[in-house]
NULOTI-858305 format. One record per atom (N, C-alpha, C, CB): residue number from 1; residue in three letters; chain; atom name; z negated, x negated, y. Coordinates in pm, whole numbers, always signed. Glycine has a CB too. Example, Ala and Ser with C-alpha at 12.3 -4.5 7.8 and 13.67 -1.06 7.14 Angstrom:
<recs>
REC     n   res   chain   atom       pz       px       py
REC     1   ALA       A      N     -780    -1319     -569
REC     1   ALA       A     CA     -780    -1230     -450
REC     1   ALA       A      C     -780    -1320     -330
REC     1   ALA       A     CB     -905    -1131     -447
REC     2   SER       A      N     -708    -1285     -225
REC     2   SER       A     CA     -714    -1367     -106
REC     2   SER       A      C     -787    -1290       +3
REC     2   SER       A     CB     -572    -1408      -60
</recs>
This chain:
<recs>
REC     n   res   chain   atom       pz       px       py
REC     1   MET       A      N    -9558   -21215    +5040
REC     1   MET       A     CA    -9565   -21297    +5156
REC     1   MET       A      C    -9605   -21437    +5115
REC     1   MET       A     CB    -9662   -21240    +5258
REC     2   MET       A      N    -9529   -21533    +5160
REC     2   MET       A     CA    -9558   -21678    +5136
REC     2   MET       A      C    -9648   -21733    +5238
REC     2   MET       A     CB    -9432   -21760    +5133
REC     3   ILE       A      N    -9746   -21809    +5192
REC     3   ILE       A     CA    -9836   -21878    +5285
REC     3   ILE       A      C    -9810   -22024    +5267
REC     3   ILE       A     CB    -9988   -21842    +5261
REC     4   GLY       A      N    -9803   -22098    +5377
REC     4   GLY       A     CA    -9775   -22244    +5373
REC     4   GLY       A      C    -9625   -22272    +5391
REC     4   GLY       A     CB    -9825   -22304    +5237
REC     5   PRO       A      N    -9589   -22397    +5377
REC     5   PRO       A     CA    -9451   -22432    +5405
REC     5   PRO       A      C    -9358   -22382    +5295
REC     5   PRO       A     CB    -9436   -22584    +5421
REC     6   LYS       A      N    -9235   -22358    +5337
REC     6   LYS       A     CA    -9134   -22318    +5244
REC     6   LYS       A      C    -9098   -22439    +5155
REC     6   LYS       A     CB    -9008   -22263    +5320
REC     7   PRO       A      N    -9051   -22423    +5034
REC     7   PRO       A     CA    -9015   -22534    +4949
REC     7   PRO       A      C    -8913   -22629    +5010
REC     7   PRO       A     CB    -8963   -22482    +4822
REC     8   ASP       A      N    -8831   -22582    +5103
REC     8   ASP       A     CA    -8730   -22664    +5164
REC     8   ASP       A      C    -8782   -22728    +5296
REC     8   ASP       A     CB    -8604   -22578    +5190
REC     9   SER       A      N    -8914   -22718    +5323
REC     9   SER       A     CA    -8970   -22778    +5441
REC     9   SER       A      C    -8957   -22932    +5431
REC     9   SER       A     CB    -9118   -22734    +5460
REC    10   SER       A      N    -8976   -22997    +5543
REC    10   SER       A     CA    -8971   -23147    +5541
REC    10   SER       A      C    -9083   -23203    +5457
REC    10   SER       A     CB    -8982   -23206    +5686
REC    11   PRO       A      N    -9065   -23318    +5400
REC    11   PRO       A     CA    -9171   -23381    +5319
REC    11   PRO       A      C    -9303   -23394    +5398
REC    11   PRO       A     CB    -9125   -23521    +5272
REC    12   ALA       A      N    -9299   -23422    +5526
REC    12   ALA       A     CA    -9419   -23434    +5603
REC    12   ALA       A      C    -9499   -23302    +5610
REC    12   ALA       A     CB    -9384   -23480    +5741
REC    13   VAL       A      N    -9424   -23197    +5625
REC    13   VAL       A     CA    -9488   -23058    +5632
REC    13   VAL       A      C    -9544   -23024    +5494
REC    13   VAL       A     CB    -9380   -22944    +5677
REC    14   GLN       A      N    -9470   -23048    +5390
REC    14   GLN       A     CA    -9517   -23023    +5256
REC    14   GLN       A      C    -9642   -23107    +5223
REC    14   GLN       A     CB    -9405   -23051    +5157
REC    15   THR       A      N    -9638   -23234    +5258
REC    15   THR       A     CA    -9753   -23322    +5233
REC    15   THR       A      C    -9876   -23273    +5305
REC    15   THR       A     CB    -9723   -23464    +5275
REC    16   GLU       A      N    -9860   -23239    +5430
REC    16   GLU       A     CA    -9976   -23193    +5510
REC    16   GLU       A      C   -10032   -23062    +5453
REC    16   GLU       A     CB    -9935   -23174    +5660
REC    17   SER       A      N    -9948   -22972    +5408
REC    17   SER       A     CA    -9993   -22845    +5346
REC    17   SER       A      C   -10074   -22873    +5221
REC    17   SER       A     CB    -9872   -22753    +5312
REC    18   CYS       A      N   -10016   -22964    +5138
REC    18   CYS       A     CA   -10089   -22997    +5011
REC    18   CYS       A      C   -10225   -23063    +5042
REC    18   CYS       A     CB   -10002   -23095    +4920
REC    19   GLN       A      N   -10226   -23154    +5140
REC    19   GLN       A     CA   -10349   -23217    +5174
REC    19   GLN       A      C   -10453   -23116    +5221
REC    19   GLN       A     CB   -10326   -23320    +5278
REC    20   GLN       A      N   -10413   -23025    +5303
REC    20   GLN       A     CA   -10504   -22916    +5348
REC    20   GLN       A      C   -10556   -22834    +5233
REC    20   GLN       A     CB   -10433   -22824    +5448
REC    21   PHE       A      N   -10471   -22803    +5133
REC    21   PHE       A     CA   -10513   -22735    +5014
REC    21   PHE       A      C   -10621   -22813    +4940
REC    21   PHE       A     CB   -10395   -22711    +4924
REC    22   LEU       A      N   -10595   -22945    +4922
REC    22   LEU       A     CA   -10691   -23027    +4848
REC    22   LEU       A      C   -10823   -23034    +4922
REC    22   LEU       A     CB   -10636   -23167    +4824
REC    23   LEU       A      N   -10818   -23044    +5055
REC    23   LEU       A     CA   -10942   -23045    +5135
REC    23   LEU       A      C   -11018   -22913    +5113
REC    23   LEU       A     CB   -10910   -23066    +5289
REC    24   GLY       A      N   -10942   -22806    +5106
REC    24   GLY       A     CA   -11006   -22674    +5078
REC    24   GLY       A      C   -11078   -22674    +4942
REC    24   GLY       A     CB   -10899   -22559    +5081
REC    25   LEU       A      N   -11018   -22739    +4841
REC    25   LEU       A     CA   -11085   -22748    +4711
REC    25   LEU       A      C   -11216   -22826    +4722
REC    25   LEU       A     CB   -10992   -22815    +4608
REC    26   PHE       A      N   -11216   -22934    +4798
REC    26   PHE       A     CA   -11341   -23007    +4819
REC    26   PHE       A      C   -11438   -22919    +4890
REC    26   PHE       A     CB   -11319   -23137    +4897
REC    27   ASP       A      N   -11396   -22852    +4995
REC    27   ASP       A     CA   -11488   -22763    +5063
REC    27   ASP       A      C   -11543   -22651    +4973
REC    27   ASP       A     CB   -11421   -22703    +5181
REC    28   LEU       A      N   -11456   -22598    +4890
REC    28   LEU       A     CA   -11500   -22494    +4795
REC    28   LEU       A      C   -11612   -22548    +4704
REC    28   LEU       A     CB   -11379   -22444    +4707
REC    29   HIS       A      N   -11596   -22670    +4660
REC    29   HIS       A     CA   -11696   -22728    +4576
REC    29   HIS       A      C   -11830   -22741    +4657
REC    29   HIS       A     CB   -11647   -22866    +4521
REC    30   ASP       A      N   -11822   -22790    +4775
REC    30   ASP       A     CA   -11942   -22805    +4860
REC    30   ASP       A      C   -12007   -22666    +4877
REC    30   ASP       A     CB   -11905   -22869    +5002
REC    31   HIS       A      N   -11932   -22564    +4906
REC    31   HIS       A     CA   -11986   -22428    +4923
REC    31   HIS       A      C   -12050   -22378    +4791
REC    31   HIS       A     CB   -11873   -22330    +4969
REC    32   GLY       A      N   -11987   -22412    +4682
REC    32   GLY       A     CA   -12043   -22377    +4550
REC    32   GLY       A      C   -12179   -22443    +4526
REC    32   GLY       A     CB   -11946   -22419    +4440
REC    33   GLU       A      N   -12189   -22570    +4562
REC    33   GLU       A     CA   -12319   -22638    +4553
REC    33   GLU       A      C   -12424   -22567    +4637
REC    33   GLU       A     CB   -12306   -22783    +4597
REC    34   LEU       A      N   -12387   -22540    +4763
REC    34   LEU       A     CA   -12482   -22477    +4852
REC    34   LEU       A      C   -12523   -22338    +4806
REC    34   LEU       A     CB   -12424   -22469    +4989
REC    35   ALA       A      N   -12431   -22268    +4735
REC    35   ALA       A     CA   -12459   -22137    +4685
REC    35   ALA       A      C   -12538   -22138    +4552
REC    35   ALA       A     CB   -12331   -22062    +4667
REC    36   GLY       A      N   -12559   -22258    +4497
REC    36   GLY       A     CA   -12635   -22268    +4377
REC    36   GLY       A      C   -12562   -22246    +4247
REC    36   GLY       A     CB   -12739   -22177    +4385
REC    37   PHE       A      N   -12428   -22258    +4250
REC    37   PHE       A     CA   -12358   -22247    +4123
REC    37   PHE       A      C   -12394   -22361    +4031
REC    37   PHE       A     CB   -12209   -22245    +4146
REC    38   SER       A      N   -12380   -22336    +3902
REC    38   SER       A     CA   -12422   -22431    +3801
REC    38   SER       A      C   -12335   -22559    +3807
REC    38   SER       A     CB   -12413   -22365    +3660
REC    39   PRO       A      N   -12400   -22672    +3773
REC    39   PRO       A     CA   -12326   -22798    +3767
REC    39   PRO       A      C   -12208   -22792    +3667
REC    39   PRO       A     CB   -12422   -22913    +3728
REC    40   GLU       A      N   -12225   -22710    +3561
REC    40   GLU       A     CA   -12116   -22696    +3463
REC    40   GLU       A      C   -11994   -22631    +3527
REC    40   GLU       A     CB   -12163   -22614    +3342
REC    41   LEU       A      N   -12016   -22523    +3601
REC    41   LEU       A     CA   -11904   -22456    +3669
REC    41   LEU       A      C   -11840   -22550    +3774
REC    41   LEU       A     CB   -11952   -22324    +3737
REC    42   LEU       A      N   -11923   -22619    +3849
REC    42   LEU       A     CA   -11865   -22711    +3948
REC    42   LEU       A      C   -11788   -22826    +3884
REC    42   LEU       A     CB   -11975   -22769    +4036
REC    43   ALA       A      N   -11832   -22870    +3764
REC    43   ALA       A     CA   -11754   -22971    +3696
REC    43   ALA       A      C   -11620   -22917    +3651
REC    43   ALA       A     CB   -11831   -23024    +3577
REC    44   ARG       A      N   -11613   -22791    +3615
REC    44   ARG       A     CA   -11487   -22727    +3576
REC    44   ARG       A      C   -11391   -22720    +3697
REC    44   ARG       A     CB   -11514   -22584    +3519
REC    45   LEU       A      N   -11451   -22686    +3810
REC    45   LEU       A     CA   -11375   -22683    +3933
REC    45   LEU       A      C   -11315   -22824    +3966
REC    45   LEU       A     CB   -11465   -22634    +4048
REC    46   ASP       A      N   -11395   -22925    +3944
REC    46   ASP       A     CA   -11347   -23063    +3965
REC    46   ASP       A      C   -11234   -23097    +3870
REC    46   ASP       A     CB   -11461   -23164    +3946
REC    47   GLU       A      N   -11241   -23046    +3747
REC    47   GLU       A     CA   -11132   -23073    +3649
REC    47   GLU       A      C   -11005   -23011    +3700
REC    47   GLU       A     CB   -11166   -23018    +3508
REC    48   VAL       A      N   -11009   -22888    +3748
REC    48   VAL       A     CA   -10891   -22821    +3801
REC    48   VAL       A      C   -10846   -22896    +3932
REC    48   VAL       A     CB   -10922   -22666    +3830
REC    49   ARG       A      N   -10938   -22935    +4010
REC    49   ARG       A     CA   -10900   -23008    +4134
REC    49   ARG       A      C   -10818   -23136    +4099
REC    49   ARG       A     CB   -11029   -23048    +4217
REC    50   LEU       A      N   -10865   -23206    +3991
REC    50   LEU       A     CA   -10790   -23327    +3950
REC    50   LEU       A      C   -10648   -23299    +3904
REC    50   LEU       A     CB   -10864   -23396    +3840
REC    51   LEU       A      N   -10631   -23180    +3845
REC    51   LEU       A     CA   -10494   -23142    +3808
REC    51   LEU       A      C   -10404   -23129    +3930
REC    51   LEU       A     CB   -10496   -23010    +3731
REC    52   PHE       A      N   -10461   -23070    +4035
REC    52   PHE       A     CA   -10382   -23061    +4161
REC    52   PHE       A      C   -10362   -23200    +4221
REC    52   PHE       A     CB   -10453   -22968    +4265
REC    53   VAL       A      N   -10460   -23286    +4210
REC    53   VAL       A     CA   -10448   -23424    +4262
REC    53   VAL       A      C   -10332   -23493    +4186
REC    53   VAL       A     CB   -10586   -23506    +4243
REC    54   ASP       A      N   -10325   -23478    +4052
REC    54   ASP       A     CA   -10220   -23538    +3977
REC    54   ASP       A      C   -10080   -23488    +4026
REC    54   ASP       A     CB   -10241   -23507    +3828
REC    55   GLU       A      N   -10072   -23359    +4053
REC    55   GLU       A     CA    -9947   -23304    +4107
REC    55   GLU       A      C    -9912   -23364    +4242
REC    55   GLU       A     CB    -9957   -23153    +4119
REC    56   PHE       A      N   -10013   -23366    +4327
REC    56   PHE       A     CA    -9994   -23424    +4462
REC    56   PHE       A      C    -9944   -23567    +4454
REC    56   PHE       A     CB   -10126   -23420    +4543
REC    57   GLU       A      N   -10007   -23653    +4372
REC    57   GLU       A     CA    -9972   -23789    +4362
REC    57   GLU       A      C    -9830   -23804    +4299
REC    57   GLU       A     CB   -10077   -23864    +4281
REC    58   ARG       A      N    -9791   -23713    +4209
REC    58   ARG       A     CA    -9661   -23716    +4149
REC    58   ARG       A      C    -9557   -23685    +4254
REC    58   ARG       A     CB    -9653   -23618    +4032
REC    59   ARG       A      N    -9585   -23586    +4336
REC    59   ARG       A     CA    -9487   -23540    +4438
REC    59   ARG       A      C    -9482   -23632    +4562
REC    59   ARG       A     CB    -9521   -23398    +4482
REC    60   PHE       A      N    -9597   -23690    +4594
REC    60   PHE       A     CA    -9607   -23771    +4719
REC    60   PHE       A      C    -9675   -23906    +4691
REC    60   PHE       A     CB    -9688   -23693    +4830
REC    61   PRO       A      N    -9608   -23993    +4615
REC    61   PRO       A     CA    -9674   -24121    +4581
REC    61   PRO       A      C    -9700   -24205    +4705
REC    61   PRO       A     CB    -9590   -24201    +4482
REC    62   GLY       A      N    -9822   -24262    +4712
REC    62   GLY       A     CA    -9855   -24351    +4820
REC    62   GLY       A      C    -9921   -24283    +4940
REC    62   GLY       A     CB    -9733   -24419    +4864
REC    63   TYR       A      N    -9928   -24148    +4941
REC    63   TYR       A     CA    -9989   -24076    +5054
REC    63   TYR       A      C   -10137   -24069    +5031
REC    63   TYR       A     CB    -9930   -23934    +5071
REC    64   GLY       A      N   -10212   -24061    +5139
REC    64   GLY       A     CA   -10355   -24033    +5131
REC    64   GLY       A      C   -10437   -24150    +5178
REC    64   GLY       A     CB   -10394   -23996    +4990
REC    65   THR       A      N   -10513   -24126    +5285
REC    65   THR       A     CA   -10613   -24223    +5338
REC    65   THR       A      C   -10736   -24145    +5380
REC    65   THR       A     CB   -10556   -24305    +5460
REC    66   GLY       A      N   -10845   -24216    +5397
REC    66   GLY       A     CA   -10967   -24154    +5443
REC    66   GLY       A      C   -11015   -24048    +5349
REC    66   GLY       A     CB   -10949   -24097    +5578
REC    67   ARG       A      N   -11046   -23928    +5402
REC    67   ARG       A     CA   -11088   -23814    +5318
REC    67   ARG       A      C   -10979   -23770    +5226
REC    67   ARG       A     CB   -11131   -23696    +5403
REC    68   ALA       A      N   -10855   -23809    +5254
REC    68   ALA       A     CA   -10739   -23771    +5172
REC    68   ALA       A      C   -10721   -23860    +5049
REC    68   ALA       A     CB   -10614   -23777    +5257
REC    69   VAL       A      N   -10811   -23950    +5023
REC    69   VAL       A     CA   -10811   -24028    +4897
REC    69   VAL       A      C   -10889   -23937    +4796
REC    69   VAL       A     CB   -10882   -24177    +4916
REC    70   TRP       A      N   -10810   -23873    +4710
REC    70   TRP       A     CA   -10860   -23760    +4634
REC    70   TRP       A      C   -10946   -23796    +4516
REC    70   TRP       A     CB   -10747   -23680    +4587
REC    71   ARG       A      N   -10933   -23911    +4463
REC    71   ARG       A     CA   -11010   -23945    +4345
REC    71   ARG       A      C   -11136   -24009    +4385
REC    71   ARG       A     CB   -10933   -24035    +4254
</recs>
């Protein structure tokens, strides 16, 4: 079962889905801090998050404002 937009969805739908995913990664980091996970593990999560940011910026150059400025 596929979750999220299909690959042939409009760019706006794909962009929104990716932004929601990235917001979820930020929220996951926040929950990790609240749960007391080590700074080292949270730093690794941030490294992975930045890989997704790179992909987002490659696919959707120029998108992102407010909380959606990922770096």
